[in-house]
C-alpha positions, 0 to 999 in steps of 0.5 A, a space after each residue: 360445295 359449288 363452285 361459282 368462279 371459274 378461270 378461263 384455263 378450267 373451262 372448255 366449250 362443252 360447258 355452255 350451261 355453266 359458264 354461258 357461251 361466251 365464257 366457255 369459248 373464252 376457256 376454249 380459246 384459251 386452251 387452244 393457246 389463242 391470244 386471250 386476255 386473262 380472265 374468269 367467269 362468274 357461273 349462270 348457277 350464281 346468276 340463278 341463286 341471285 334471281 331466286 333470292 335476291 342475294 348472290 351466294 355467300 361464297 361468291 364474293 370470296 371465290 371472285 376475290 380469289 381469282 381477281 388476286 390471281 389475275 392482279 399477279 397474272 397481270 403484275 398490277 392491282 385493280 384501279 392502282 393509281 400508277 398503271 391500274 389493272 382494268 376489267 370488262 364485265 360482260 354478259 354471257 348466256 348459254 344462247 347468243 343474245 346480242 345486245 340484249 343483256 349488259 356490258 361494262 368496259 374500263 372498270 377500275 378507273 377513277 379520277 386517280 388512276 385515270 392519270 396513272 393509265 395516262 401516263 403509262 400510256 404516254 397518252 392523255 386523250 385515251 385515258 380521259 376517253 376511256 374513263 368517259 366511257 366507263 362512266 357512260 356505260 356504268 351510268 346507263 347500265 348500273 344506275 339506270 340513267 337514260 343514256 340520252 343524257 349521255 349522248 346529249 352531252 358528248 354531241 353538245 362536246 362535239 358541236 362545240 368542237 365543230 365536228 361529227 366525229 368523237 375522234 376530234 375531241 382532245 384530252 381537255 374537252 374529254 376531261 370536261 365531259 367527265 365532268 359533265 358526265 359525273 354531274 349527270 350521274 349526281 342529277 339523275 341517280 342521286 349518288 356520285 359515280 363511285 371511286 372504288 374500283 372493287 365497288 365498280 365491278 361488284 355493281 356491274 356484276 350485279 347489273 348484269 345479272 339483273 339484266 337476264 330480266 330486263 324487258 328486252 332480254 324477257 322479249 328476246 328470250 320470247 321471240 327466240 323461245 330461249 328458257 327463262 330459268 337459264 340466266 346469264 354468267 358474268 366474265 371478268 376479262 383484263 381489258 385490252 384497248 382498241 382505242 389506245 392509239 392509231 395502231 390499235 383498233 376493234 373489229 368482229 370478223 366472220 369466217 364466211 359471209 353470214 348473209 350468203 354462206 360465201 367463203 371469203 374475208 368478212 367482218 368490220 374494222 374501226 381504228 382507234 375504237 373500243 368493241 362497243 362502237 363497232 356493234 353499236 353502228 356509231 361510226 361507219 366501219 371499214 371492212 375487214 380486208 382493209 385491216 391488210 393494208 393497215 396492219 399486215 401482221 395483225 392481219 395475217 395472224 387473224 386469218 390463221 386464228 379464223 382458219 383454225 377456229 372454223 376447222 375446230 368448231 366446224 362451223 361458220 364462226 363469229 370473232 371479236 377481236 381487239 389490237 393494242 398497238 399492233 398486238 392482236 387480242 381474241 376477245 371471243 368466239 361462238 357459232 355465228 348466226 346466219 341467214 336461212 340461205 347461208 345456213 344451207 349452203 354453209 351446211 353442204 359446203 362443210 360435207 363438202 369439205 369433209 368437217 361434218 357429215 350429212 346427218 350433221 348438215 341436216 341438224 344445222 338447217 331448221 324448218 323455219 329457215 326453209 320457210 323463210 327461203 320460200 318467201 317472195 322475192 322482189 320482181 327485178 323487171 320492171 323500173 323501180 326508183 332506187 334511192 339508196 345503197 347499203 349492206 345487204 345485212 339479212 336477205 328477203 324483200 320488205 315493203 312498208 310505211 317508214 317509221 323513225 321509232 319502236 313505239 310507232 312501228 308497233 302502234 301502226 302495226 298494230 292497227 294493220 300497217 306494214 312498216 319499215 323501222 328506219 334508224 340512224 343505228 338501232 340499239 337494244 331498246 329497239 327490239 319491239 319495233 324491230 319484231 313489229 317492222 317487216 324489215 330494218 334500214 339503218 344509215 349507219 353500221 355494217 353486217 356486224 351491227 346490232 340491227 344486222 345481227 338481231 335481224 339475221 337472228 330473227 330471219 328479218 330483212 335488213 339493210 345497213 350502212 345507207 349513207 345516202 339517207 340522212 335520218 332525223 327522228 325528231 323531225 320525222 323525215 329522212 333527206 336524200 343527198 340530192 335534198 329530197 325530203 320524205 316523211 314519216 309514212 312514205 313507203 318503201 321497199 328494201 331489198 336484204 339480199 342486195 342492199 338496194 333501197 326502192 321508193 314505193 311498193 316493188 312487186 314480189 315474185 316466187 322464190 327460186 326455192 319455191 320453184 324448185 319445189 314446183 317442179 320449174 327448176 332443175 337442181 341438178 341442171 349445171 346452171 342451178 342456183 348453188 341455193 336450190 342445189 343445196 335446199 335439194 341435197 338436204 332434202 333429199 337427206 331428210 326424206 331418206 331419214 324420216 320415219 314419218 310421212 308427211 301429208 297435205 290438208 287439201 280440199 280442191 284438186 288444185 291444192 292437191 296436184 300442188 301438195 304432191 309436187 311439194 312432196 306429199 305423201 297423201 291427204 291427211 285432211 280433206 275439209 268436206 264443209 268447204 264444198 258446201 258453200 258458193 252456189 250450193 249454199 241454197 242447197 244447204 238451206 233447203 236441207 236444214 229447212 226441209 220439214 219432211 223426209 221426202 224434201 230432206 232426200 231429195 235435197 241430198 240427192 241434188 247434193 250427191 253428185 256435185 259432192 262426187 265430183 269435188 272427190 273425183 278430182 282429188 283422187 286423181 291428183 293423189 292416184 295410189 296415195 291415201 286421201 283422208 276425208 272429213 265428214 261434215 263438221 261445222 255447226 249448221 248455222 254457219 251455212 245460213 244467214 246471219 241472225 241480225 241481218 235476216 231479223 231486220 230484212 224480215 222486220 222491214 219487209 212486214 212494216 211494208 206489208 211485203 212479209 216473205 214466207 221464205 225469210 219467215 221459215 229461214 228465220 224461225 230455222 235460224 232461231 232454232 239452230 241458234 246455240 250460245 256456243 256452237 263450237 260445243 254444239 250440234 256440229 261433227 259426228 252429232 250433225 250425222 246422227 241428228 239429220 239423217 241421210 247426211 253423213 250416208 250421202 257423203 259416204 256415198 259420194 266419196 265411194 262412188 268416186 273412188 270406185 269410178 277412179 278404180 274402174 278407170 284404172 286409178 288406185 284410190 286409198 279411201 280413208 273416211 273420217 268421223 269427226 268430234 268423237 267423244 264416245 265410241 257408241 256415236 262412232 259405232 253408229 255412223 261406221 255402222 251406216 257407212 259399211 252399209 253404204 259401202 256394200 251398196 256401192 260395190 254392189 252397184 258398181 262392181 268394183 271391190 273397194 277398200 277403205 278405212 273408217 276412222 276418227 278424229 280425236 279432238 276431245 279431251 274425252 276421246 282421248 281418254 277413252 281412246 282404248 274403246 275407240 279403238 276397238 272399232 277405229 281403224 285410224 286416229 287422226 289428232 285434230 289438235 286445232 280443236 283438242 287445244 280449244 276444249 283442252 284449254 277451254 278457249 274459243 280461239 276465234 275470241 281469245 286470240 284478239 282478247 287477251 293473247 297478247 297479255 299472255 304472251 307479255 307476262 310470259 304465261 305463254 311462250 308461244 301461242 298453243 294455236 301456233 305450237 303444240 302445248 307439250 304438257 296438256 294438249 301433248 300428253 292427251 295425244 301421247 295418252 291417245 296413241 298409247 291406248 289406241 295401240 294398246 287394243 289395236 297395235 297396227 292403229 295408224 296414227 297421224 295429226 291433222 291440225 296446223 301444228 303438223 306444219 310446226 317445226 318443234 311440234 313435228 319433233 313431238 309427234 315423232 317422239 310419241 310414234 305417229 305415222 304422219 303429220 299433215 299441213 298446208 300445202 306450202 308448209 309440206 316441204 317444212 314438214 318434211 326437213 323437221 320430220 327427217 330432222 326428228 328422227 336423227 337423235 343426239 348429236 355426235 358432233 360437239 359445237 
């Protein structure tokens, strides 16, 4: 029989799939003997059953009753009893942290009678009524679906009547009146009374937590973070402890290291006389955690000891939530903390040095996506910039954009091409769409543990919090500085998430130190080297030493090739020759297309030959000794001709004036002749080489003559000629025969014994399925996953991404665009089939991938698993691919996290 409810003492941190991250870690802390309020967890399996059937498992209610009775015995009081009632919190807790995306309800069990018992037991009427009004507000919004603005408006009105901006100034009578107002809000907008039965409150709260798994913001967050949709959430029911009981009570969030920089120290936020949601919501500006030592040294010292214990136990940065109730410390949550990209690299290397993890585990703890973030530009510190505010450096980076004050506007403006900065007093989970759309987030309230900071760090988004000099007025759609200057929506600002500075206007950006390191401008071994550069260098060495796959670059020029080599590329996986036919050479291509006779065609090819040869010479020099895969001409020829509409108009106008141009008429005829309804599936690739005599032979000659000259000058060219868009082995064999003939001629003419390979791109489903036949002739395969994705899905990329991809993403048909990350089930299966069938015929067949998927972190892991020899990507993504190729070869972690 399936067990749906677990006491904290029954679980451990390895049961995240079943108990969720929060429940598993509460159980772990309980088993460590740390001060955790007693409670129990309803499993993710119960949630999965509820989401699938619309009903909770039949056995669940009885199990909950049994565990609630046990909790009541432990606490010596019953849920909601009128004198000294047991109160509980009902909290979500999925396997993966989703901060603020799902629901929590505190103080469950309070009603019109038990609130007086709580007041008498605590000797504090204000505390009891404050707890009750919080329950009605949370319950109304979370369980009954009432817009939170109705409660916020009532609270603001109560504070205004009292003449204060601080809710702590409301006395017991103010809060009693506010409770009555809240209850009227519930009746008006929910159509029912606030429930007085404590068990009904708890059961409805549990159902609301289950439902929140599929709330729009949770769905959006999962999509953004690529969290599977079928996991469900656990529910944690925990005996309440109260940070809002008195001035010697409070609540806080702490990190064992700085999540923004990775530096050791005391980091976190604390609020006296408050409940936990006040801290993460950023509603009141917090105290630094270090200030707790002055307020309550005993609790502070105990907390520091527990933090050290947890970090050593988890062997990682820990994020901790705690409450102090009248001087007694309670641990409410711990988890491996979200961190910025820079912090991830620094912390990983620190933990190696501290002996907590080894190098391989350190490599597991950083990602290619984080490395890519570190390669983004930074603000140029030279020059005069107008600083208008200073906040907390919540999530690093440099972000520039126009100020917007709500999520809707952020999304709307960004979709029209504007770069925006979302500016709020504080963010809440409903702002997620705008946070994703914005370049960065700026808040006037909150600290490093506020909702804005935690979510921004998780997304790698630049964020500055608690910029108190900025008074945000969302209704008037402007912000005001302390000097009285007012700035409307649309004002350009720049925010520095590394320093917390806010500047007026657009601040220029410069290359990051990490990019300068990869360029060879910074020595990571030097004493004065930036500690981040040292950390990146150290883990890149681990990755390079661990990876099985090589990493090449997609490059068409000598300059890009040289840069790719500096970035660690081990050759070129794709040199696109079509880019070499543009610019000044376009007229030669047009003449080639218009050629009526073999002599005319050969003349134009002869003019193109030396130009192509020069192109390849520079690339061979930049990549001396490394393989260079050159793809023969691939795109449709009409792409080199004028636009048919513009040309038709030009011809018509000339004829109307009585000034017809023979050249334009011939060109128009050629454009009409070559015009195709679907050119991506028309005359291109290998088909061009078969239809236009001499075209591919000219390219092969240019390649091999350049290689011969490089070899003659002492270089070591490693040439790989790639035939594109092959669908049948017969196509490939016809072109291969021509290339072999050219090779023999070049050897004879130059006296150089050239070695070269001839292979093909696998970019059509038929090529993958007949890979065994093609491998009988081809010496290497390179999977062109861009076109393979198009032809497998039946997509025209240029059309579909703008036409309907956004709808597919919103509806969950795609978790991510298949052009961004490889579709493993469809396109990936074809890659796997092609690799297996190719190597079954030719065991030593060299296999690579040259679509941009070669630089996508998740796709790199797939390519490693199916046994490819290399991935190839744009030069800038080469370090990312190197890191992920190393991580892909690690296997499963031996560390328990």
